[in-house]
N, C-alpha and C positions, 0 to 999 in steps of 0.2 A: 492477430496472438493478441490474446485482451487480458491486462495484469491490471492487479494493485498493489499497489502502493502503501504502507501503512506505516507512520514514519508520525513523531508526536512534536519533529522539529522541523519550522514550516519551507527553511531555508533545502534545509537538504532533502524534503518531497519534494517541493518545485522546482530544484533543479535536477533529480532524477524525470522525474517526471517531463521535463521540458525537453532533456537530453535524448529523452526514449521515441518523444515525439520525433525529435530531428532527424532520429538513425533510422523513421521509418513504422513507426508500431505508433498505429491509427489510434488504438482503443486503452487509452490510462486509465485509471481511474486513483482519485489518491482520497487521504484518510487520517483524521491524527490522532486516534487514540484504536485500542482494542476492540471498542465496543461497536464503534464505528466502522473496525473492518469485520465483523462479527454477521454488521446487516448487509453492511455489502454483500457477502458472501452468501447471506440468504436467497438473497435479490435476483445474484444475477452468478453465474458458472464464470470463473476467470483459469487461464492457463496457467497464469501464476503470479504468485504473491508474496510482495517483495515485507516482510514483516520485520519491524524494527523489535527484539526480544525481550529489548533493557527499554519501552517507553512504558507510564505508566500504565497499570492495570494487567501488567505482564510479571511473569513469574521465572525468569530465564526464558529455556525453551519448553517449562513445562505452564499452562494458562491452566 
C-alpha cells in the first residue's frame, strides 16, 4: 500500500511516517503543503492520502 502524508507540522508528519513504516507500510511519502501534495499526486498513484485540512492553502474540506 502506498501512502502520502500531507501536513504542515514537521513533527506530526515525520512521526506518522515513522510509525507507519515501523508497522510494515513500505511506501510512505511525506509533503508539507497542499501544493506539494497536488504535485506528488500528479506524479504517482496513492492508495491513501492523509491530508491535514487545516494547513495553509486549504479551506477546510474544500480546496
